NUZA-303266 format. One record per residue: residue in three letters; y, z, x of N, C-alpha, C in turn; residue number from 1. Coordinates in nm, 3 decimals, always signed. Layout:
<atoms>
[atom 'Ala' [Y Z X] [Y Z X] [Y Z X] NUM];
...
</atoms>
This chain:
<atoms>
[atom 'Met' [-0.117 -0.005 +0.088] [+0.001 +0.007 +0.003] [+0.121 +0.001 +0.090] 1];
[atom 'Ala' [+0.224 -0.079 +0.055] [+0.342 -0.093 +0.127] [+0.423 +0.037 +0.131] 2];
[atom 'Arg' [+0.499 +0.064 +0.251] [+0.574 +0.177 +0.270] [+0.671 +0.197 +0.157] 3];
[atom 'Ala' [+0.740 +0.090 +0.113] [+0.833 +0.092 +0.010] [+0.779 +0.143 -0.119] 4];
[atom 'Ala' [+0.652 +0.093 -0.147] [+0.587 +0.136 -0.276] [+0.554 +0.289 -0.276] 5];
[atom 'Val' [+0.499 +0.331 -0.158] [+0.465 +0.477 -0.146] [+0.590 +0.563 -0.159] 6];
[atom 'Gly' [+0.695 +0.520 -0.100] [+0.819 +0.596 -0.097] [+0.878 +0.595 -0.237] 7];
[atom 'Ala' [+0.884 +0.483 -0.305] [+0.926 +0.473 -0.438] [+0.854 +0.563 -0.535] 8];
[atom 'Ser' [+0.723 +0.570 -0.523] [+0.642 +0.648 -0.603] [+0.677 +0.803 -0.589] 9];
[atom 'Gly' [+0.690 +0.839 -0.459] [+0.718 +0.981 -0.439] [+0.857 +1.018 -0.486] 10];
[atom 'Ile' [+0.951 +0.929 -0.467] [+1.086 +0.957 -0.508] [+1.098 +0.957 -0.667] 11];
[atom 'Trp' [+1.026 +0.870 -0.723] [+1.019 +0.867 -0.879] [+0.979 +1.001 -0.932] 12];
[atom 'Leu' [+0.863 +1.047 -0.877] [+0.814 +1.185 -0.911] [+0.909 +1.291 -0.894] 13];
[atom 'Leu' [+0.978 +1.286 -0.774] [+1.082 +1.397 -0.750] [+1.196 +1.382 -0.842] 14];
[atom 'Ser' [+1.232 +1.262 -0.882] [+1.335 +1.239 -0.977] [+1.305 +1.296 -1.112] 15];
[atom 'Cys' [+1.178 +1.287 -1.139] [+1.131 +1.343 -1.282] [+1.121 +1.495 -1.295] 16];
[atom 'Leu' [+1.123 +1.563 -1.173] [+1.092 +1.703 -1.178] [+1.197 +1.782 -1.245] 17];
[atom 'Pro' [+1.335 +1.757 -1.237] [+1.429 +1.833 -1.317] [+1.404 +1.832 -1.465] 18];
[atom 'Val' [+1.345 +1.727 -1.516] [+1.318 +1.727 -1.654] [+1.177 +1.778 -1.685] 19];
[atom 'Ala' [+1.078 +1.738 -1.601] [+0.929 +1.770 -1.639] [+0.893 +1.916 -1.606] 20];
[atom 'Leu' [+0.945 +1.965 -1.496] [+0.914 +2.098 -1.446] [+0.930 +2.212 -1.546] 21];
[atom 'Pro' [+1.060 +2.215 -1.602] [+1.070 +2.319 -1.703] [+0.988 +2.311 -1.825] 22];
[atom 'Ala' [+0.942 +2.185 -1.870] [+0.852 +2.175 -1.974] [+0.712 +2.209 -1.938] 23];
[atom 'Leu' [+0.670 +2.199 -1.814] [+0.540 +2.245 -1.769] [+0.540 +2.394 -1.728] 24];
[atom 'Trp' [+0.649 +2.444 -1.680] [+0.651 +2.577 -1.627] [+0.780 +2.648 -1.668] 25];
[atom 'Ala' [+0.771 +2.729 -1.773] [+0.892 +2.790 -1.832] [+0.989 +2.864 -1.739] 26];
[atom 'Pro' [+0.944 +2.932 -1.635] [+1.048 +2.998 -1.551] [+1.141 +2.901 -1.477] 27];
[atom 'Ala' [+1.093 +2.772 -1.475] [+1.185 +2.677 -1.391] [+1.312 +2.655 -1.469] 28];
[atom 'Glu' [+1.311 +2.667 -1.607] [+1.436 +2.652 -1.676] [+1.543 +2.748 -1.629] 29];
[atom 'Ala' [+1.498 +2.872 -1.620] [+1.593 +2.975 -1.578] [+1.632 +2.947 -1.427] 30];
[atom 'Ser' [+1.549 +2.896 -1.340] [+1.571 +2.875 -1.201] [+1.675 +2.764 -1.182] 31];
[atom 'Leu' [+1.670 +2.666 -1.273] [+1.765 +2.560 -1.260] [+1.899 +2.591 -1.321] 32];
[atom 'Gly' [+1.906 +2.687 -1.411] [+2.024 +2.738 -1.461] [+2.115 +2.631 -1.528] 33];
[atom 'Asp' [+2.244 +2.637 -1.483] [+2.336 +2.543 -1.542] [+2.349 +2.410 -1.460] 34];
[atom 'Ala' [+2.257 +2.386 -1.370] [+2.263 +2.264 -1.282] [+2.246 +2.148 -1.367] 35];
[atom 'Ser' [+2.314 +2.039 -1.340] [+2.302 +1.911 -1.417] [+2.170 +1.850 -1.380] 36];
[atom 'Arg' [+2.086 +1.829 -1.482] [+1.960 +1.759 -1.452] [+1.979 +1.620 -1.412] 37];
[atom 'Leu' [+2.081 +1.561 -1.464] [+2.121 +1.418 -1.433] [+2.146 +1.400 -1.281] 38];
[atom 'Ala' [+2.241 +1.485 -1.235] [+2.273 +1.480 -1.082] [+2.144 +1.519 -1.000] 39];
[atom 'Leu' [+2.062 +1.602 -1.045] [+1.951 +1.640 -0.964] [+1.848 +1.524 -0.957] 40];
[atom 'Ala' [+1.840 +1.450 -1.078] [+1.738 +1.337 -1.079] [+1.796 +1.222 -0.982] 41];
[atom 'Ala' [+1.925 +1.210 -0.986] [+1.984 +1.097 -0.903] [+1.966 +1.136 -0.745] 42];
[atom 'Leu' [+1.968 +1.262 -0.720] [+1.977 +1.299 -0.572] [+1.862 +1.241 -0.495] 43];
[atom 'Pro' [+1.732 +1.244 -0.523] [+1.624 +1.183 -0.435] [+1.645 +1.038 -0.421] 44];
[atom 'Trp' [+1.694 +0.967 -0.516] [+1.716 +0.830 -0.490] [+1.827 +0.785 -0.393] 45];
[atom 'Leu' [+1.938 +0.870 -0.402] [+2.054 +0.844 -0.319] [+2.009 +0.884 -0.174] 46];
[atom 'Ala' [+1.939 +0.981 -0.154] [+1.886 +1.023 -0.026] [+1.788 +0.932 +0.046] 47];
[atom 'Trp' [+1.706 +0.853 -0.039] [+1.595 +0.778 +0.015] [+1.633 +0.630 +0.020] 48];
[atom 'Ile' [+1.689 +0.569 -0.081] [+1.673 +0.425 -0.102] [+1.738 +0.340 +0.014] 49];
[atom 'Gly' [+1.836 +0.394 +0.080] [+1.893 +0.327 +0.187] [+1.839 +0.368 +0.325] 50];
[atom 'Ile' [+1.742 +0.439 +0.336] [+1.695 +0.494 +0.457] [+1.646 +0.380 +0.559] 51];
[atom 'Pro' [+1.684 +0.381 +0.683] [+1.647 +0.276 +0.784] [+1.504 +0.278 +0.797] 52];
[atom 'Gly' [+1.437 +0.153 +0.804] [+1.297 +0.144 +0.818] [+1.211 +0.187 +0.692] 53];
[atom 'Gly' [+1.289 +0.190 +0.578] [+1.204 +0.228 +0.449] [+1.135 +0.103 +0.388] 54];
[atom 'Gly' [+1.134 -0.008 +0.457] [+1.064 -0.122 +0.399] [+1.151 -0.216 +0.313] 55];
[atom 'Gly' [+1.286 -0.177 +0.298] [+1.370 -0.269 +0.232] [+1.350 -0.260 +0.080] 56];
[atom 'Ala' [+1.402 -0.161 +0.018] [+1.389 -0.140 -0.131] [+1.445 -0.248 -0.205] 57];
[atom 'Ser' [+1.381 -0.297 -0.304] [+1.418 -0.420 -0.381] [+1.500 -0.370 -0.507] 58];
[atom 'Trp' [+1.556 -0.471 -0.575] [+1.624 -0.434 -0.698] [+1.532 -0.377 -0.804] 59];
[atom 'Ser' [+1.395 -0.428 -0.800] [+1.321 -0.371 -0.903] [+1.281 -0.219 -0.869] 60];
[atom 'Thr' [+1.276 -0.195 -0.733] [+1.257 -0.056 -0.700] [+1.381 +0.031 -0.734] 61];
[atom 'Ala' [+1.499 -0.013 -0.716] [+1.611 +0.052 -0.758] [+1.614 +0.080 -0.915] 62];
[atom 'Ala' [+1.565 -0.017 -0.988] [+1.560 -0.016 -1.137] [+1.468 +0.103 -1.178] 63];
[atom 'Leu' [+1.372 +0.145 -1.096] [+1.284 +0.259 -1.138] [+1.363 +0.389 -1.153] 64];
[atom 'Ala' [+1.492 +0.392 -1.107] [+1.573 +0.525 -1.116] [+1.617 +0.532 -1.253] 65];
[atom 'Ala' [+1.627 +0.425 -1.330] [+1.690 +0.431 -1.457] [+1.614 +0.517 -1.562] 66];
[atom 'Pro' [+1.485 +0.517 -1.579] [+1.418 +0.608 -1.683] [+1.434 +0.749 -1.650] 67];
[atom 'Pro' [+1.400 +0.802 -1.517] [+1.430 +0.936 -1.498] [+1.570 +0.983 -1.524] 68];
[atom 'Leu' [+1.671 +0.901 -1.490] [+1.816 +0.938 -1.508] [+1.840 +0.941 -1.657] 69];
[atom 'Ala' [+1.784 +0.849 -1.735] [+1.806 +0.851 -1.883] [+1.753 +0.982 -1.941] 70];
[atom 'Ala' [+1.633 +1.014 -1.905] [+1.571 +1.135 -1.954] [+1.648 +1.260 -1.914] 71];
[atom 'Ala' [+1.698 +1.258 -1.792] [+1.776 +1.374 -1.747] [+1.904 +1.382 -1.825] 72];
[atom 'Leu' [+1.971 +1.275 -1.855] [+2.086 +1.264 -1.924] [+2.074 +1.318 -2.062] 73];
[atom 'Thr' [+1.956 +1.286 -2.127] [+1.930 +1.341 -2.261] [+1.917 +1.495 -2.255] 74];
[atom 'Val' [+1.849 +1.546 -2.158] [+1.834 +1.694 -2.136] [+1.976 +1.755 -2.124] 75];
[atom 'Asp' [+2.052 +1.687 -2.036] [+2.194 +1.750 -2.014] [+2.270 +1.746 -2.159] 76];
[atom 'Arg' [+2.257 +1.634 -2.226] [+2.336 +1.638 -2.353] [+2.275 +1.748 -2.448] 77];
[atom 'Ala' [+2.155 +1.776 -2.449] [+2.095 +1.881 -2.526] [+2.146 +2.023 -2.489] 78];
[atom 'His' [+2.188 +2.035 -2.360] [+2.242 +2.151 -2.301] [+2.393 +2.165 -2.333] 79];
[atom 'Gly' [+2.448 +2.056 -2.408] [+2.593 +2.067 -2.450] [+2.687 +1.998 -2.341] 80];
[atom 'Arg' [+2.648 +1.933 -2.247] [+2.732 +1.868 -2.159] [+2.803 +1.750 -2.227] 81];
[atom 'Pro' [+2.923 +1.716 -2.186] [+3.005 +1.614 -2.250] [+2.944 +1.473 -2.213] 82];
[atom 'Leu' [+2.940 +1.385 -2.315] [+2.883 +1.248 -2.291] [+2.969 +1.172 -2.203] 83];
[atom 'Ala' [+3.100 +1.183 -2.202] [+3.187 +1.098 -2.116] [+3.157 +1.137 -1.970] 84];
[atom 'Gly' [+3.146 +1.258 -1.936] [+3.127 +1.296 -1.800] [+2.990 +1.258 -1.763] 85];
[atom 'Leu' [+2.892 +1.273 -1.843] [+2.753 +1.225 -1.811] [+2.755 +1.074 -1.785] 86];
[atom 'Ala' [+2.822 +1.003 -1.857] [+2.833 +0.859 -1.848] [+2.882 +0.822 -1.709] 87];
[atom 'Val' [+2.988 +0.891 -1.666] [+3.041 +0.870 -1.535] [+2.945 +0.895 -1.418] 88];
[atom 'Val' [+2.868 +1.004 -1.435] [+2.765 +1.035 -1.321] [+2.653 +0.937 -1.332] 89];
[atom 'Ala' [+2.619 +0.896 -1.448] [+2.501 +0.799 -1.462] [+2.533 +0.664 -1.406] 90];
[atom 'Val' [+2.644 +0.619 -1.450] [+2.685 +0.478 -1.411] [+2.709 +0.478 -1.259] 91];
[atom 'Ala' [+2.776 +0.583 -1.212] [+2.814 +0.580 -1.070] [+2.677 +0.592 -0.979] 92];
[atom 'Ser' [+2.586 +0.676 -1.036] [+2.461 +0.701 -0.963] [+2.387 +0.561 -0.957] 93];
[atom 'Leu' [+2.379 +0.498 -1.070] [+2.302 +0.363 -1.068] [+2.370 +0.259 -0.983] 94];
[atom 'Val' [+2.502 +0.260 -0.981] [+2.566 +0.169 -0.898] [+2.545 +0.190 -0.745] 95];
[atom 'Met' [+2.554 +0.316 -0.707] [+2.536 +0.353 -0.569] [+2.391 +0.330 -0.531] 96];
[atom 'Ile' [+2.297 +0.359 -0.618] [+2.153 +0.324 -0.578] [+2.136 +0.178 -0.570] 97];
[atom 'Gly' [+2.198 +0.099 -0.641] [+2.189 -0.043 -0.635] [+2.262 -0.099 -0.506] 98];
[atom 'Leu' [+2.374 -0.046 -0.468] [+2.447 -0.078 -0.352] [+2.362 -0.046 -0.226] 99];
[atom 'Leu' [+2.301 +0.071 -0.217] [+2.220 +0.111 -0.108] [+2.103 +0.030 -0.101] 100];
[atom 'Ala' [+2.033 -0.006 -0.210] [+1.918 -0.092 -0.213] [+1.956 -0.226 -0.161] 101];
[atom 'Ala' [+2.074 -0.284 -0.197] [+2.112 -0.414 -0.155] [+2.130 -0.417 -0.005] 102];
[atom 'Ala' [+2.196 -0.303 +0.038] [+2.220 -0.292 +0.193] [+2.090 -0.285 +0.268] 103];
[atom 'Gly' [+1.992 -0.224 +0.214] [+1.865 -0.221 +0.271] [+1.799 -0.358 +0.281] 104];
[atom 'Arg' [+1.809 -0.429 +0.170] [+1.753 -0.563 +0.167] [+1.815 -0.657 +0.268] 105];
[atom 'Arg' [+1.949 -0.642 +0.287] [+2.022 -0.723 +0.389] [+1.975 -0.690 +0.532] 106];
[atom 'Thr' [+1.947 -0.560 +0.562] [+1.896 -0.524 +0.679] [+1.763 -0.581 +0.707] 107];
[atom 'Ala' [+1.678 -0.564 +0.608] [+1.534 -0.614 +0.626] [+1.539 -0.768 +0.653] 108];
[atom 'Gly' [+1.640 -0.839 +0.578] [+1.641 -0.993 +0.604] [+1.696 -1.022 +0.734] 109];
[atom 'Ala' [+1.776 -0.932 +0.801] [+1.838 -0.964 +0.924] [+1.737 -0.926 +1.036] 110];
[atom 'Gly' [+1.637 -0.856 +1.009] [+1.538 -0.810 +1.118] [+1.569 -0.660 +1.145] 111];
[atom 'Glu' [+1.467 -0.585 +1.138] [+1.484 -0.446 +1.149] [+1.515 -0.399 +1.293] 112];
[atom 'Asn' [+1.498 -0.478 +1.397] [+1.523 -0.441 +1.527] [+1.651 -0.519 +1.593] 113];
[atom 'Gly' [+1.725 -0.585 +1.503] [+1.844 -0.653 +1.548] [+1.959 -0.553 +1.563] 114];
[atom 'Pro' [+2.060 -0.596 +1.619] [+2.178 -0.517 +1.654] [+2.252 -0.475 +1.518] 115];
[atom 'Arg' [+2.243 -0.562 +1.423] [+2.311 -0.525 +1.293] [+2.228 -0.412 +1.226] 116];
[atom 'Ala' [+2.093 -0.413 +1.236] [+2.013 -0.315 +1.184] [+2.032 -0.189 +1.249] 117];
[atom 'Arg' [+2.048 -0.184 +1.387] [+2.074 -0.065 +1.460] [+2.209 +0.002 +1.421] 118];
[atom 'Leu' [+2.307 -0.085 +1.417] [+2.441 -0.027 +1.377] [+2.439 +0.026 +1.235] 119];
[atom 'Ala' [+2.364 -0.051 +1.141] [+2.360 +0.009 +1.009] [+2.272 +0.136 +1.005] 120];
[atom 'Ala' [+2.175 +0.159 +1.088] [+2.100 +0.282 +1.085] [+2.186 +0.402 +1.133] 121];
[atom 'Val' [+2.260 +0.369 +1.224] [+2.354 +0.481 +1.276] [+2.453 +0.521 +1.170] 122];
[atom 'Ala' [+2.514 +0.412 +1.111] [+2.615 +0.435 +1.005] [+2.550 +0.518 +0.886] 123];
[atom 'Trp' [+2.433 +0.475 +0.841] [+2.362 +0.551 +0.733] [+2.332 +0.691 +0.771] 124];
[atom 'Met' [+2.285 +0.709 +0.897] [+2.247 +0.846 +0.935] [+2.367 +0.930 +0.941] 125];
[atom 'Leu' [+2.480 +0.885 +0.978] [+2.609 +0.966 +0.981] [+2.661 +0.995 +0.844] 126];
[atom 'Leu' [+2.673 +0.891 +0.773] [+2.750 +0.887 +0.650] [+2.679 +0.954 +0.523] 127];
[atom 'Val' [+2.550 +0.930 +0.526] [+2.476 +0.978 +0.411] [+2.412 +1.117 +0.427] 128];
[atom 'Pro' [+2.309 +1.133 +0.522] [+2.268 +1.269 +0.532] [+2.339 +1.350 +0.652] 129];
[atom 'Gly' [+2.372 +1.274 +0.745] [+2.417 +1.346 +0.879] [+2.538 +1.442 +0.855] 130];
[atom 'Leu' [+2.648 +1.395 +0.814] [+2.775 +1.488 +0.806] [+2.746 +1.603 +0.705] 131];
[atom 'Pro' [+2.696 +1.570 +0.582] [+2.663 +1.696 +0.493] [+2.584 +1.801 +0.567] 132];
[atom 'Leu' [+2.473 +1.750 +0.629] [+2.380 +1.849 +0.694] [+2.457 +1.923 +0.806] 133];
[atom 'Leu' [+2.543 +1.848 +0.882] [+2.624 +1.919 +0.984] [+2.714 +2.018 +0.926] 134];
[atom 'Arg' [+2.774 +1.986 +0.819] [+2.869 +2.079 +0.754] [+2.801 +2.205 +0.705] 135];
[atom 'Ser' [+2.681 +2.184 +0.640] [+2.600 +2.293 +0.587] [+2.555 +2.378 +0.698] 136];
[atom 'Ala' [+2.513 +2.319 +0.817] [+2.464 +2.399 +0.929] [+2.578 +2.479 +0.987] 137];
[atom 'Leu' [+2.699 +2.427 +0.994] [+2.816 +2.507 +1.047] [+2.856 +2.616 +0.954] 138];
[atom 'Glu' [+2.862 +2.580 +0.819] [+2.911 +2.683 +0.729] [+2.813 +2.792 +0.679] 139];
[atom 'Ser' [+2.691 +2.745 +0.685] [+2.581 +2.836 +0.630] [+2.507 +2.900 +0.746] 140];
[atom 'Gly' [+2.452 +2.814 +0.823] [+2.377 +2.868 +0.945] [+2.461 +2.933 +1.053] 141];
[atom 'Gly' [+2.587 +2.877 +1.054] [+2.673 +2.928 +1.166] [+2.768 +3.037 +1.120] 142];
[atom 'Ala' [+2.766 +3.071 +0.993] [+2.851 +3.179 +0.937] [+2.789 +3.318 +0.979] 143];
[atom 'Pro' [+2.864 +3.408 +1.002] [+3.022 +3.426 +0.987] [+3.091 +3.375 +1.118] 144];
[atom 'Ser' [+3.013 +3.352 +1.226] [+3.085 +3.328 +1.350] [+3.163 +3.203 +1.353] 145];
[atom 'Phe' [+3.120 +3.087 +1.292] [+3.195 +2.972 +1.292] [+3.294 +2.963 +1.177] 146];
[atom 'Gly' [+3.262 +2.998 +1.049] [+3.348 +2.992 +0.944] [+3.349 +2.854 +0.878] 147];
[atom 'Ala' [+3.454 +2.818 +0.823] [+3.469 +2.682 +0.738] [+3.476 +2.576 +0.841] 148];
[atom 'Ala' [+3.409 +2.457 +0.804] [+3.411 +2.348 +0.893] [+3.557 +2.284 +0.893] 149];
[atom 'Pro' [+3.585 +2.209 +1.000] [+3.726 +2.142 +1.001] [+3.741 +2.054 +0.877] 150];
[atom 'Arg' [+3.871 +2.038 +0.844] [+3.900 +1.968 +0.723] [+3.856 +1.827 +0.725] 151];
[atom 'Trp' [+3.871 +1.757 +0.850] [+3.831 +1.621 +0.859] [+3.681 +1.611 +0.837] 152];
[atom 'Leu' [+3.598 +1.703 +0.889] [+3.455 +1.701 +0.875] [+3.417 +1.736 +0.738] 153];
[atom 'Ala' [+3.488 +1.817 +0.665] [+3.463 +1.855 +0.528] [+3.488 +1.724 +0.433] 154];
[atom 'Ala' [+3.596 +1.661 +0.467] [+3.627 +1.547 +0.383] [+3.533 +1.436 +0.397] 155];
[atom 'Leu' [+3.493 +1.410 +0.523] [+3.398 +1.303 +0.543] [+3.255 +1.335 +0.487] 156];
[atom 'Ala' [+3.213 +1.467 +0.491] [+3.090 +1.507 +0.443] [+3.091 +1.495 +0.292] 157];
[atom 'Asp' [+3.204 +1.532 +0.229] [+3.208 +1.532 +0.079] [+3.201 +1.380 +0.027] 158];
[atom 'Ala' [+3.235 +1.285 +0.117] [+3.220 +1.151 +0.074] [+3.086 +1.092 +0.070] 159];
[atom 'Ser' [+2.987 +1.168 +0.125] [+2.845 +1.115 +0.118] [+2.796 +1.119 -0.020] 160];
[atom 'Pro' [+2.720 +1.016 -0.065] [+2.659 +1.008 -0.191] [+2.560 +1.129 -0.218] 161];
[atom 'Ile' [+2.506 +1.184 -0.120] [+2.423 +1.303 -0.134] [+2.513 +1.426 -0.171] 162];
[atom 'Ala' [+2.610 +1.440 -0.098] [+2.715 +1.548 -0.123] [+2.771 +1.540 -0.259] 163];
[atom 'Trp' [+2.805 +1.417 -0.307] [+2.860 +1.393 -0.435] [+2.762 +1.437 -0.552] 164];
[atom 'Ala' [+2.636 +1.391 -0.535] [+2.538 +1.429 -0.640] [+2.506 +1.580 -0.638] 165];
[atom 'Trp' [+2.506 +1.645 -0.515] [+2.484 +1.782 -0.512] [+2.597 +1.866 -0.572] 166];
[atom 'Gln' [+2.723 +1.820 -0.553] [+2.837 +1.882 -0.617] [+2.832 +1.872 -0.762] 167];
[atom 'Cys' [+2.797 +1.750 -0.806] [+2.780 +1.743 -0.958] [+2.673 +1.835 -1.002] 168];
[atom 'Ala' [+2.557 +1.845 -0.943] [+2.450 +1.931 -0.990] [+2.493 +2.082 -0.995] 169];
[atom 'Arg' [+2.574 +2.126 -0.878] [+2.605 +2.258 -0.874] [+2.713 +2.304 -0.972] 170];
[atom 'Ser' [+2.823 +2.213 -0.974] [+2.938 +2.252 -1.055] [+2.933 +2.209 -1.202] 171];
[atom 'Gly' [+2.812 +2.141 -1.234] [+2.805 +2.080 -1.367] [+2.886 +1.960 -1.390] 172];
[atom 'Val' [+2.892 +1.912 -1.512] [+2.955 +1.777 -1.542] [+3.072 +1.814 -1.639] 173];
[atom 'Ser' [+3.190 +1.781 -1.598] [+3.304 +1.802 -1.681] [+3.330 +1.688 -1.775] 174];
[atom 'Asp' [+3.443 +1.686 -1.849] [+3.472 +1.579 -1.942] [+3.482 +1.446 -1.875] 175];
[atom 'Arg' [+3.530 +1.446 -1.753] [+3.540 +1.325 -1.671] [+3.429 +1.305 -1.559] 176];
[atom 'Gly' [+3.354 +1.400 -1.549] [+3.262 +1.395 -1.438] [+3.328 +1.417 -1.307] 177];
[atom 'Ser' [+3.247 +1.413 -1.196] [+3.296 +1.426 -1.062] [+3.338 +1.290 -1.011] 178];
[atom 'Leu' [+3.457 +1.266 -0.991] [+3.505 +1.129 -0.959] [+3.433 +1.073 -0.825] 179];
[atom 'Pro' [+3.362 +0.961 -0.834] [+3.280 +0.912 -0.733] [+3.338 +0.817 -0.630] 180];
[atom 'Trp' [+3.470 +0.808 -0.630] [+3.522 +0.698 -0.558] [+3.497 +0.694 -0.403] 181];
[atom 'Ala' [+3.497 +0.819 -0.343] [+3.471 +0.831 -0.200] [+3.322 +0.789 -0.171] 182];
[atom 'Ala' [+3.233 +0.834 -0.255] [+3.093 +0.802 -0.233] [+3.066 +0.658 -0.249] 183];
[atom 'Leu' [+3.135 +0.600 -0.350] [+3.116 +0.461 -0.374] [+3.159 +0.374 -0.256] 184];
[atom 'Ala' [+3.283 +0.421 -0.202] [+3.340 +0.347 -0.083] [+3.233 +0.357 +0.030] 185];
[atom 'Val' [+3.173 +0.470 +0.047] [+3.062 +0.485 +0.159] [+2.954 +0.376 +0.135] 186];
[atom 'Cys' [+2.910 +0.374 +0.010] [+2.804 +0.269 -0.011] [+2.848 +0.124 +0.014] 187];
[atom 'Val' [+2.962 +0.102 -0.035] [+3.017 -0.043 -0.016] [+3.039 -0.067 +0.132] 188];
[atom 'Gly' [+3.083 +0.041 +0.213] [+3.095 +0.020 +0.357] [+2.956 -0.015 +0.421] 189];
[atom 'Leu' [+2.856 +0.063 +0.382] [+2.725 +0.041 +0.438] [+2.674 -0.099 +0.405] 190];
[atom 'Leu' [+2.702 -0.142 +0.283] [+2.655 -0.273 +0.249] [+2.737 -0.383 +0.336] 191];
[atom 'Ala' [+2.867 -0.356 +0.365] [+2.942 -0.449 +0.444] [+2.890 -0.436 +0.589] 192];
[atom 'Ile' [+2.869 -0.331 +0.640] [+2.814 -0.318 +0.781] [+2.682 -0.394 +0.786] 193];
[atom 'Arg' [+2.595 -0.382 +0.691] [+2.454 -0.441 +0.700] [+2.457 -0.584 +0.677] 194];
[atom 'Gly' [+2.555 -0.624 +0.599] [+2.556 -0.766 +0.561] [+2.654 -0.864 +0.623] 195];
[atom 'Phe' [+2.762 -0.791 +0.673] [+2.878 -0.875 +0.721] [+2.927 -0.812 +0.855] 196];
[atom 'Ala' [+2.843 -0.760 +0.943] [+2.894 -0.712 +1.065] [+2.949 -0.818 +1.150] 197];
[atom 'Pro' [+3.075 -0.815 +1.199] [+3.129 -0.921 +1.280] [+3.056 -0.947 +1.405] 198];
[atom 'Pro' [+3.056 -1.077 +1.457] [+2.988 -1.104 +1.582] [+3.023 -1.016 +1.696] 199];
[atom 'Val' [+3.145 -0.976 +1.716] [+3.192 -0.901 +1.829] [+3.122 -0.765 +1.830] 200];
[atom 'Val' [+3.104 -0.709 +1.708] [+3.032 -0.581 +1.697] [+2.883 -0.596 +1.726] 201];
[atom 'Glu' [+2.822 -0.708 +1.677] [+2.675 -0.727 +1.723] [+2.669 -0.749 +1.863] 202];
[atom 'Gly' [+2.765 -0.819 +1.930] [+2.754 -0.843 +2.075] [+2.753 -0.710 +2.150] 203];
[atom 'Val' [+2.853 -0.623 +2.116] [+2.859 -0.495 +2.184] [+2.722 -0.416 +2.165] 204];
[atom 'Val' [+2.679 -0.417 +2.041] [+2.549 -0.337 +2.019] [+2.438 -0.404 +2.098] 205];
[atom 'Ser' [+2.432 -0.530 +2.107] [+2.326 -0.604 +2.187] [+2.336 -0.561 +2.337] 206];
[atom 'Arg' [+2.456 -0.565 +2.391] [+2.474 -0.535 +2.528] [+2.437 -0.382 +2.562] 207];
[atom 'Glu' [+2.460 -0.289 +2.466] [+2.427 -0.152 +2.484] [+2.283 -0.140 +2.474] 208];
[atom 'Ala' [+2.214 -0.215 +2.390] [+2.070 -0.200 +2.381] [+1.994 -0.257 +2.502] 209];
[atom 'Ala' [+2.060 -0.367 +2.555] [+1.991 -0.432 +2.671] [+2.015 -0.343 +2.802] 210];
[atom 'Ser' [+2.117 -0.266 +2.802] [+2.151 -0.194 +2.934] [+2.058 -0.068 +2.939] 211];
</atoms>
């Protein structure tokens, strides 16, 4: 079985957990508390679908995110969350998942070992999981000796699609939802890097790889 199919199956199951687990195990409902099930369902997809070397997720793979997100939206509505805010989170999540999937396909088409793919892998590692994890390590693992992360680091970390979904899950969904513009800009930027890296950048990356 292809790596992409195995990964998609696992992520699909993880995405279903915020809805299925409370139905299967009653204490899970209290554990999840006021967290948005919709944002939690989107989180595994945003963390996985653009991962370098993931096999190049297709549009059909990205479409698998829709049913769990729809089920989670229904649960959030039953908990009294506003439809307008949920619509913002749902649409933004699906758009970001699609952008990250498209970026992955472009990389796979360009060759996984090419300079564009290496540049894209570094950008994805920094902008999607890297900076949020660094901020968490500094503020949680490093507290109280370190304290709050620098403002520039916090701002870049908050722009990650993962950080956006986590913030939506933690703070709930308001009437407008959590505005996703920074996270959407990151996804568009990754697509641009993977699909339209200028020749001068590719040349620099190639020389560094050869040295």
